[in-house]
C-alpha positions as CSV (number, residue, x, y, z in Angstrom):
1,M,194.2,153.2,210.6
2,R,195.4,156.7,208.7
3,Q,191.6,157.4,208.3
4,D,188.3,157.0,209.6
5,H,186.8,155.1,207.0
6,R,183.0,154.2,208.5
7,P,180.2,155.4,206.2
8,Y,178.4,158.8,208.1
9,L,175.8,157.3,209.4
10,I,178.2,154.8,211.4
11,K,179.9,157.4,212.9
12,K,176.7,158.9,213.9
13,A,175.1,155.8,215.5
14,C,179.1,155.4,217.4
15,L,179.2,159.1,218.9
16,K,174.7,158.6,220.0
17,F,176.2,155.5,221.6
18,Q,179.1,156.9,223.3
19,K,176.7,159.7,224.3
20,L,174.2,157.0,225.6
21,Y,177.0,155.0,227.4
22,T,178.3,158.4,229.4
23,Q,174.3,159.1,230.4
24,R,173.8,156.1,231.7
25,R,177.2,154.4,233.1
26,L,179.6,156.9,233.3
27,C,177.8,160.4,234.8
28,P,175.6,158.4,237.6
29,Q,179.1,158.1,239.0
30,F,179.8,161.5,239.5
31,D,178.0,163.8,242.2
32,R,177.9,166.5,239.5
33,V,177.8,166.5,236.0
34,G,177.2,169.9,234.4
35,K,175.5,170.9,230.7
36,G,177.1,169.7,227.6
37,F,179.7,167.3,228.8
38,V,181.2,165.2,226.2
39,A,183.2,162.1,226.8
40,M,185.2,160.7,224.2
41,K,185.9,156.2,224.7
42,P,183.9,156.7,228.2
43,W,184.1,153.2,228.6
44,Y,187.9,153.5,229.5
45,V,186.9,156.1,232.5
46,E,187.6,155.0,236.1
47,V,185.8,156.8,238.7
48,F,186.1,155.6,242.4
49,G,185.1,157.5,245.9
50,A,183.0,160.7,246.6
51,T,182.7,163.5,246.5
52,I,183.8,164.5,242.0
53,E,182.4,167.5,240.6
54,L,182.4,168.0,236.6
55,G,181.3,171.8,235.5
56,D,179.8,172.6,232.4
57,Y,181.2,171.9,229.0
58,I,183.9,169.1,230.0
59,T,185.5,167.4,227.6
60,L,187.2,164.2,228.1
61,I,189.3,162.0,225.8
62,A,190.2,157.9,227.2
63,A,191.8,155.4,225.1
64,P,192.2,151.6,225.9
65,D,196.0,152.2,226.5
66,K,195.7,155.6,228.8
67,R,192.6,155.3,231.0
68,V,191.3,158.2,233.2
69,R,191.5,157.4,236.6
70,L,189.6,160.0,239.0
71,S,189.5,158.7,242.6
72,V,189.0,160.2,246.0
73,W,190.4,158.0,249.2
74,P,189.4,160.5,251.9
75,E,192.3,160.7,254.6
76,T,189.4,161.5,257.2
77,P,185.4,159.8,256.6
78,G,183.5,162.6,254.9
79,R,186.9,164.0,253.0
80,G,188.2,164.3,250.1
81,R,186.4,166.2,247.1
82,I,187.5,166.4,243.4
83,R,185.8,169.6,241.7
84,F,186.5,171.2,238.5
85,G,185.1,174.0,236.6
86,N,183.6,175.4,232.9
87,Y,185.6,174.1,230.2
88,C,188.1,172.2,231.1
89,L,190.0,169.6,228.7
90,I,190.6,166.2,230.5
91,C,193.3,164.4,227.6
92,P,194.3,160.6,228.1
93,G,195.7,158.8,230.8
94,V,195.1,161.5,233.4
95,R,195.3,160.2,236.7
96,I,193.7,162.5,240.2
97,G,194.0,161.0,243.3
98,A,192.5,163.2,246.4
99,A,192.5,162.4,250.3
100,S,191.6,165.8,250.6
101,E,190.7,168.3,247.9
102,I,191.7,168.9,244.2
103,T,190.1,172.2,242.9
104,I,190.7,172.7,239.0
105,G,189.5,176.0,237.5
106,D,187.5,176.9,234.7
107,N,189.0,176.6,231.2
108,T,192.0,174.7,232.0
109,M,193.6,171.9,230.6
110,L,195.6,168.6,231.7
111,A,197.6,167.3,228.4
112,S,198.1,163.6,228.7
113,S,199.2,161.4,231.5
114,V,198.9,164.4,233.9
115,Y,199.1,163.3,237.4
116,V,197.3,165.6,240.5
117,T,197.4,164.7,243.9
118,D,197.1,165.9,247.3
119,S,198.4,163.2,249.2
120,D,202.1,161.3,249.7
121,W,199.4,157.9,250.6
122,H,201.8,156.6,252.7
123,G,203.6,157.9,256.0
124,I,207.8,157.9,256.0
125,Y,208.0,156.2,258.8
126,D,204.6,154.6,258.9
127,R,204.2,152.5,255.8
128,I,200.4,152.0,255.9
129,A,199.3,155.1,256.9
130,I,197.9,157.4,254.4
131,G,199.8,159.7,254.2
132,Q,199.6,163.3,255.0
133,A,197.1,165.4,252.5
134,E,197.6,168.9,251.5
135,P,194.6,170.5,249.2
136,V,196.0,171.2,245.5
137,T,194.0,174.2,243.6
138,I,195.3,174.6,239.7
139,G,193.5,178.1,238.8
140,E,191.5,179.3,235.7
141,N,193.0,178.8,232.3
142,V,195.9,176.7,233.1
143,W,197.7,175.0,230.5
144,I,199.2,171.8,232.0
145,G,202.1,169.8,230.1
146,D,202.2,166.1,229.1
147,S,203.0,163.7,231.7
148,T,203.4,166.5,234.6
149,I,203.2,165.7,238.2
150,V,201.9,168.2,240.5
151,C,201.9,167.4,243.9
152,K,200.1,168.1,247.5
153,G,199.9,171.2,248.7
154,V,200.3,172.8,245.0
155,T,198.6,176.0,243.9
156,I,199.2,177.2,240.1
157,G,198.3,180.1,239.3
158,D,195.7,181.5,236.9
159,N,196.7,181.8,233.1
160,S,199.7,179.6,233.7
161,I,201.9,177.1,231.6
162,I,203.6,173.7,233.3
163,G,205.9,172.4,230.7
164,A,206.1,169.1,229.9
165,G,207.2,166.2,232.5
166,A,207.8,169.4,234.9
167,V,207.3,167.8,238.5
168,V,205.5,170.7,240.6
169,V,206.3,170.8,244.3
170,K,205.9,174.5,245.3
171,D,203.5,176.8,244.3
172,I,203.3,178.8,240.5
173,P,202.1,181.9,240.1
174,A,199.8,183.8,237.5
175,N,200.9,184.5,234.2
176,V,204.4,182.6,234.1
177,V,205.9,179.0,232.3
178,A,207.2,176.9,234.5
179,A,209.3,173.7,233.1
180,G,211.7,171.2,235.2
181,N,212.2,168.7,237.9
182,P,211.4,170.9,240.2
183,A,209.3,173.1,238.1
184,R,210.8,176.3,238.2
185,I,209.7,180.0,236.5
186,V,211.5,180.4,232.4
187,K,209.2,183.0,231.1
188,D,206.5,185.4,232.3
189,L,203.2,185.9,230.6
190,D,201.9,189.4,229.2
191,P,198.7,189.9,231.1
192,T,197.5,192.0,229.3
193,E,197.8,190.4,226.4
194,T,194.2,188.8,224.9
195,L,193.8,185.7,225.9
196,T,191.8,183.0,223.9
197,K,190.0,180.7,225.8
198,R,188.1,177.2,225.5
199,S,185.1,179.0,226.6
200,H,185.1,181.4,223.5
201,W,185.0,177.7,221.3
202,F,181.7,176.7,223.7
203,S,180.4,180.6,223.0
204,D,177.6,179.2,220.5
205,P,177.3,175.2,221.6
206,S,174.5,174.7,218.8
207,R,176.8,175.9,216.0
208,L,179.4,174.1,217.2
209,A,177.7,171.1,217.0
210,R,176.6,172.4,213.5
211,D,180.0,172.6,212.3
212,F,181.0,169.3,213.7
213,D,178.4,167.6,212.0
214,L,179.2,169.2,208.6
215,L,183.1,168.3,209.2
216,D,182.5,165.1,209.2
217,R,180.0,165.0,206.3
218,A,182.6,166.4,204.5
219,T,185.5,163.9,205.6
220,L,183.3,160.7,205.4
221,R,182.0,161.8,202.4
222,G,182.5,158.6,199.9
223,N,182.8,156.1,202.9
224,T,181.2,153.0,201.8
225,M,180.0,150.0,204.1
226,G,181.8,147.7,202.2
227,R,185.3,149.2,202.3
228,W,185.0,150.3,206.0
229,L,184.8,146.7,206.5
230,R,187.2,145.9,204.3
231,T,189.7,147.5,206.4
232,L,188.7,146.0,209.4
233,I,189.3,142.7,207.9
234,A,191.8,143.2,205.6
235,P,193.3,146.8,206.0
236,T,196.3,147.8,203.6
237,R,199.0,149.9,204.0
238,N,197.0,152.8,202.5
239,D,194.0,152.0,205.1
């Protein structure tokens, strides 16, 4: 559909159902969930293993063709951890697999289809072994582009940007843009420039919620139950 034909009350009901599903079915699968967690289409999120922790005001977006998968397969019993800081964005298709530890800092954004792993998952000569694992650390306010692969043992410094489709096999310092396969620095960022982070957007959560509600009221104004049902049964070119 080119637009949302749902009446305002129907959309509010859908959002309430998403929130209820998130609270009852998704949140219990994590070892920690901070305040302000929002999951869009939470039934397309797959969580396996422990320990997986989410900070405050995480936004997670999943889709039927791009499920979000967060899994821990420890190389030794009692190990294995995925930890997100505050204000992170997790887009559709993100996959994160930890055998040791993957840490993602505050305000970091993972674009669609990003894959982060801290393990080979198979030995070079022993193909039934889990392989060697080395922790991955992604700093604060990092932007990881579409379809990027972040490999084991990598550290990405604060504020850096990883271009779409990059394969990160070595450390990336802070305040740079890196791209390519293997990822290399292509540009330095000015560390003195003022950065607007996701945390600024959530500085007043109540006001943000009101703003979204006003936007929904304006966008969905005039939508009727009959028109919405018609678009579900017999959509036209203009729907």
